C-alpha positions in Angstrom: -19.1 -1.5 -56.9 -17.1 -1.5 -53.7 -16.4 2.2 -54.1 -20.2 2.9 -54.4 -20.9 0.8 -51.4 -18.2 2.6 -49.4 -19.6 6.0 -50.5 -23.1 5.0 -49.5 -21.9 3.7 -46.1 -20.0 6.9 -45.5 -23.1 8.9 -46.4 -25.2 6.9 -44.0 -22.6 7.3 -41.2 -22.5 11.0 -41.8 -26.3 11.3 -41.5 -26.3 9.3 -38.3 -23.4 11.4 -36.9 -25.2 14.6 -37.8 -28.4 13.4 -36.2 -26.5 12.4 -33.0 -25.0 15.9 -32.9 -28.4 17.5 -33.5 -30.1 15.5 -30.8 -27.2 15.9 -28.4 -27.4 19.7 -28.8 -31.1 19.8 -28.4 -31.0 17.7 -25.3 -28.3 20.0 -23.9 -30.5 23.1 -24.7 -33.5 21.4 -23.1 -31.6 20.6 -20.0 -30.3 24.1 -19.6 -33.7 25.5 -20.3 -35.2 23.4 -17.4 -32.4 24.6 -15.1 -33.0 28.2 -16.0 -36.8 27.8 -15.6 -36.5 26.4 -12.1 -34.0 29.2 -11.2 -36.5 31.9 -12.4 -39.4 30.3 -10.4 -37.3 29.7 -7.2 -37.8 33.1 -5.6 -41.3 33.8 -6.8 -43.0 32.5 -3.7 -40.7 34.3 -1.2 -40.9 37.6 -3.1 -44.7 37.1 -3.2 -44.8 37.0 0.6 -42.5 39.9 1.0 -44.7 41.8 -1.4 -47.8 41.3 0.7 -46.0 42.4 3.8 -44.6 45.5 2.1 -48.0 46.4 0.7 -49.9 46.0 3.9 -47.2 47.9 5.8 -47.5 50.8 3.4 -50.5 51.9 5.6 -49.7 50.7 9.1 -53.3 51.4 10.3 -54.5 48.8 7.8 -52.5 46.2 9.7 -54.4 46.9 12.9 -57.6 46.5 10.9 -56.6 43.1 9.5 -54.6 41.9 12.5 -56.5 43.3 15.5 -54.9 43.0 19.0 -57.3 40.4 20.5 -55.8 40.7 24.0 -57.0 44.3 24.3 -59.6 45.7 22.0 -59.3 49.2 23.4 -55.7 49.8 22.5 -56.5 51.5 19.2 -59.4 53.7 18.1 -62.0 52.2 15.7 -60.6 52.2 12.1 -62.4 53.3 9.0 -60.8 52.2 5.7 -61.4 54.6 2.9 -61.2 54.0 -0.9 -58.0 56.0 -1.0 -56.5 53.6 1.5 -57.3 50.7 -0.8 -55.9 52.6 -3.8 -52.7 53.4 -1.9 -52.3 49.7 -1.0 -52.7 48.6 -4.6 -50.2 51.2 -5.7 -47.8 49.9 -3.1 -47.9 46.4 -4.7 -46.9 48.1 -7.9 -44.0 49.9 -6.1 -42.8 46.7 -4.5 -42.6 44.8 -7.8 -41.0 47.8 -9.5 -38.3 48.1 -6.7 -37.4 44.4 -7.1 -37.8 43.8 -10.8 -37.7 47.2 -12.4 -40.5 49.7 -13.4 -41.3 47.8 -16.6 -42.6 44.9 -14.5 -45.0 46.8 -12.3 -48.6 47.4 -12.8 -51.5 45.3 -14.2 -52.6 45.6 -17.8 -55.9 47.4 -18.5 -57.1 44.3 -20.4 -56.7 42.0 -17.4 -58.0 44.3 -14.7 -61.7 43.2 -15.0 -60.7 39.5 -14.5 -58.4 40.4 -11.5 -61.3 42.4 -9.9 -63.7 39.5 -10.5 -61.5 37.0 -8.7 -60.8 39.4 -5.8 -64.6 39.8 -5.3 -65.4 36.1 -6.1 -67.9 34.4 -3.8 -66.7 30.9 -4.5 -64.1 28.8 -6.5 -66.4 28.5 -9.5 -66.0 32.2 -10.4 -62.2 31.9 -9.9 -61.9 28.8 -12.1 -64.1 30.4 -14.8 -61.6 33.2 -15.1 -58.6 30.8 -15.1 -60.3 28.6 -17.7 -60.9 31.6 -19.9 -57.2 32.6 -20.1 -56.1 28.9 -20.5 -58.5 28.4 -23.4 -57.2 31.5 -25.2 -53.6 30.3 -24.9 -54.5 26.8 -25.9 -56.4 27.9 -29.0 -53.4 29.9 -30.2 -50.9 27.0 -29.4 -49.2 29.1 -26.7 -50.0 26.7 -23.9 -49.5 22.9 -24.3 -52.3 20.6 -23.4 -50.0 18.9 -20.9 -49.3 22.0 -18.9 -53.0 23.0 -19.1 -53.9 19.7 -17.6 -51.4 20.2 -14.8 -52.8 23.7 -14.1 -56.2 22.0 -13.8 -54.8 19.7 -11.2 -53.9 22.7 -9.0 -57.3 24.2 -9.6 -59.0 21.0 -8.5 -57.3 21.1 -5.1 -59.2 24.3 -4.3 -62.4 23.3 -6.0 -62.6 20.3 -3.7 -61.6 22.3 -0.7 -64.4 24.8 -1.4 -66.9 21.9 -1.2 -65.5 20.7 2.2 -66.4 24.0 3.9 -63.2 24.0 6.0 -62.1 26.5 8.5 -58.8 28.4 8.1 -57.0 26.1 10.5 -58.2 23.0 8.6 -57.4 24.5 5.1 -53.7 25.2 5.8 -52.5 21.6 6.3 -54.9 20.3 3.7 -53.5 22.6 1.0 -49.9 22.0 2.1 -50.3 18.2 1.7 -52.1 18.4 -1.6 -49.7 20.9 -3.1 -46.7 18.8 -1.9 -48.2 15.7 -3.5 -48.4 17.6 -6.8 -44.9 18.9 -6.5 -43.5 15.4 -5.9 -45.6 14.0 -8.8 -44.0 16.4 -11.3 -40.6 17.0 -9.8 -38.7 15.1 -12.5 -40.7 16.4 -15.5 -38.7 17.7 -18.5 -40.3 20.8 -19.7 -40.2 21.8 -23.4 -39.0 25.2 -24.5 -41.5 27.9 -23.6 -43.3 25.5 -21.3 -43.6 25.3 -17.5 -43.9 29.0 -16.6 -47.6 28.7 -15.7 -47.5 25.5 -13.7 -44.3 26.1 -11.8 -45.2 29.7 -11.1 -48.7 28.8 -9.8 -47.3 26.1 -7.6 -44.6 28.3 -6.1 -47.1 31.1 -5.4 -49.6 28.6 -3.9 -47.1 27.0 -1.6 -45.8 30.4 -0.3 -49.3 31.9 -0.1 -50.5 29.0 2.0 -47.6 29.4 4.4 -48.2 33.1 4.7 -51.9 33.1 5.3 -52.3 29.9 7.2 -49.4 30.2 9.5 -48.5 32.8 12.2 -47.5 36.1 10.6 -44.5 37.9 12.1 -45.5 41.2 13.6 -43.1 43.8 14.8 -44.2 45.8 17.9 -43.0 49.4 17.9 -43.4 50.6 21.6 -43.2 54.2 20.6 -46.1 54.1 18.1 -49.8 53.3 18.4 -49.7 50.8 15.6 -48.1 47.6 14.6 -46.6 46.7 11.3 -45.6 43.5 9.5 -41.8 43.1 9.4 -40.6 43.1 5.9 -37.4 41.4 7.2 -38.3 39.8 10.5 -34.7 38.6 11.2 -33.6 42.3 11.4 -36.4 43.5 13.7 -36.7 43.5 17.4 -39.6 42.6 19.7 -41.2 40.2 17.3 -44.3 38.4 18.2 -46.6 36.1 16.2 -50.3 36.4 15.7 -52.6 34.4 13.3 -52.8 35.9 9.9 -56.3 34.5 9.7 -58.7 33.6 12.4 -58.3 29.8 12.8 -62.0 29.4 13.2 -63.2 31.6 10.3 -64.4 29.9 7.1 -61.7 29.4 4.5 -61.9 32.3 2.1 -60.2 30.9 -1.0 -57.4 33.4 -0.6 -54.7 31.0 -1.8 -56.8 30.1 -4.8 -57.2 33.8 -5.7 -53.5 34.3 -5.2 -52.5 31.7 -7.8 -55.3 32.8 -10.1 -53.9 36.3 -10.0 -50.5 34.9 -11.1 -52.0 32.9 -13.9 -54.2 35.7 -15.3 -51.4 38.3 -15.3 -48.8 35.9 -16.6 -51.3 34.6 -19.2 -51.9 38.1 -20.6 -48.2 38.8 -20.6 -47.4 35.7 -22.6 -50.2 36.4 -25.0 -48.8 39.9 -25.6 -45.4 38.5 -26.3 -46.9 35.9 -28.7 -49.1 38.4 -30.6 -46.1 40.8 -31.1 -43.9 38.0 -32.3 -41.6 38.2 -29.2 -42.4 34.9 -27.4 -38.8 34.0 -26.6 -37.1 32.5 -23.6 -35.4 35.8 -22.8 -38.9 37.2 -22.0 -39.7 34.5 -19.5 -38.5 36.4 -16.4 -40.6 39.5 -17.3 -43.7 37.4 -17.9 -43.3 35.7 -14.5 -42.9 39.1 -12.7 -46.1 40.2 -14.3 -47.7 37.1 -12.9 -46.2 37.9 -9.5 -47.7 41.4 -9.6 -51.1 39.9 -10.2 -50.8 37.5 -7.4 -49.6 40.0 -4.8 -52.3 42.5 -5.7 -55.1 39.9 -5.8 -54.2 38.3 -2.5 -53.6 41.6 -0.6 -56.9 43.0 -1.9 -58.8 39.8 -1.1 -57.8 40.0 2.5 -58.4 43.8 2.8 -61.8 43.7 1.2 -63.0 40.7 3.2 -62.3 42.6 6.4 -63.5 45.8 4.9 -66.8 44.3 3.8 -67.0 46.0 0.4 -65.9 45.1 -3.1 -63.0 46.3 -5.1 -63.7 48.2 -8.3 -61.6 48.7 -11.4 -61.3 52.5 -10.8 -59.3 51.7 -7.6 -56.4 50.4 -9.7 -54.0 53.1 -10.9 -53.4 53.4 -14.6 -49.7 53.4 -15.3 -50.0 54.3 -19.0 -47.3 56.9 -19.8 -48.6 60.4 -19.9 -51.7 60.0 -17.7 -50.1 61.7 -14.7 -49.9 58.5 -12.6 -46.4 57.6 -13.7 -43.3 59.6 -14.2 -42.4 59.5 -18.0 -39.6 56.9 -18.6 -36.1 58.4 -19.0 -34.4 57.4 -22.1 -31.5 55.0 -21.3 -28.5 54.2 -23.4 -25.3 52.3 -23.5 -22.4 54.8 -22.9 -21.5 56.6 -26.0 -17.8 56.8 -25.2 -17.3 53.1 -24.9 -17.0 51.0 -28.1 -15.8 47.7 -26.7 -17.5 44.3 -26.4 -20.5 43.6 -24.2 -21.4 40.2 -22.9 -24.8 38.7 -22.9 -26.8 36.6 -20.4 -30.5 35.9 -20.4 -31.2 37.2 -16.9 -29.5 38.8 -13.9 -29.7 35.5 -12.1 -27.3 34.0 -14.6 -25.0 37.0 -14.9 -21.3 36.3 -14.2 -17.8 37.6 -14.7 -16.1 34.5 -16.1 -16.9 32.0 -18.8 -18.5 34.7 -20.9 -19.6 33.1 -24.2 -21.8 35.7 -25.9 -19.7 38.8 -26.8 -21.1 41.5 -29.1 -20.7 45.1 -30.1 -23.7 47.4 -29.9 -24.8 50.0 -32.4 -27.3 52.7 -31.8 -30.1 53.2 -34.4 -33.2 55.3 -34.6 -35.7 55.6 -31.6 -32.9 54.7 -29.2 -32.9 51.1 -30.4 -29.7 49.0 -30.4 -28.5 46.5 -33.0 -25.5 44.2 -33.1 -24.5 45.0 -36.7 -23.3 48.3 -38.2 -26.0 48.2 -40.8 -28.7 48.4 -38.1 -30.8 45.5 -39.4 -30.3 43.0 -36.6 -31.9 44.0 -33.3 -30.0 43.3 -30.1 -31.5 40.2 -28.4 -33.4 40.6 -25.1 -31.3 40.1 -22.0 -28.6 41.6 -19.7 -25.4 43.1 -21.1 -22.2 44.2 -19.4 -18.5 44.6 -20.2 -15.5 43.4 -18.3 -14.4 47.0 -17.7 -17.7 48.8 -17.1 -19.2 49.0 -13.7 -22.8 48.9 -15.0 -25.1 46.4 -16.5 -27.9 47.1 -19.1 -31.2 45.3 -19.5 -32.4 45.3 -23.1 -35.9 44.5 -24.2 -37.0 44.8 -27.9 -33.7 46.7 -28.7 -34.3 49.3 -26.0 -32.2 49.8 -22.8 -35.0 49.4 -20.2 -32.8 49.3 -17.1 -29.4 50.3 -16.0 -27.8 49.3 -12.7 -24.5 48.8 -10.9 -22.8 45.6 -11.7 -22.2 43.6 -8.4 -18.8 42.4 -7.6 -20.1 38.9 -7.3 -22.9 37.8 -9.7 -25.5 35.3 -8.8 -24.3 33.0 -11.6 -21.0 32.5 -9.9 -17.7 31.8 -11.5 -18.9 28.9 -13.7 -22.6 29.4 -14.1 -25.0 27.3 -16.1 -26.0 29.5 -19.0 -28.8 28.5 -21.3 -27.5 28.2 -24.8 -29.6 29.7 -27.5 -28.9 28.6 -31.1 -27.8 31.4 -33.4 -28.2 34.1 -30.8 -26.0 36.4 -32.8 -26.1 35.0 -36.3 -24.1 36.6 -39.2 -25.8 39.8 -40.0 -25.3 42.5 -42.7 
């Protein structure tokens, strides 16, 4: 009898111990996920503002149209903005995102273009919110977006719905949005996000905060004394003769530009996450790419809103370039591969932001299969997980998505992840595979 009792006690202790290990591991994964999530959203806002400046600066004459020199109206001839000018600016938003995040991230999906166009041309916040609600409902119905995050997204929307009813000027809207967004940021600063949660809210909040600073503060303008135009400084700290002018006329009615900005992010991100889900690839490793799609939508929507408000005409879908391969608007993608003469181990990280040289915990061999897809087993049955791969000896890194090498770059001497980075642990990333 004593033996049976001891056996039962041992069995119970084993179960409790296993449960402790399980919950401890899950808590560790959740903590690392939250750190990774915040790292991925950290630079969205600043890159968004740089993207607007880059896009507007792609046609310097547009800058004089949007930011006229009020001290002397005769310094420049009258400007006529053509449809081609608008198309060129849209394409420049694509180029900016492509230059920062890679060509796979640039462009707006054909499926989401109508909604992006509608919010750019929206006459009030109701139109913008209707588009946002549509993508939210689609994601909720398919259990892609949690009700908690959807509710938080609604809180951001409410800020701009109320503001629209207050009929504020630009100078009044800036501090109003800043205070309300900061309140929301403080309210949820300690929230613990579940896996595959937080991309929408944190992305929208980051975009909204930066967009508000950009449009409702003084924009930095670089004066080139040898030219008849001005241009926004992409990097003001490295420019000379900088002056500041209002990005918006302080007395003009608030034009919902920040609201349209964050809506552009939510729509483009929402479609990207839906695509991942429908193809069975809704994984944490795809988070960075989904957010950059959202960033593309935000930069394009915001830039076009400002241009068209000054231009006095609407944007149409045919202004947006189609980047579908083979249509003449995009150079066909070159096939990329791991080097065929190297057969050593490669190390995995989920994103370039976490890449590092030390403490490498995910080594693997890579094997080339059909259609240039890579696998981590010789039998070519287990597809290489999405992420960044590099070796200790190679001078390159390789970005893999769906088994394909989508980007190749030079490995920096010092990675953003540092010597001892925080790397999100994914269970069974490279399980035994035959």
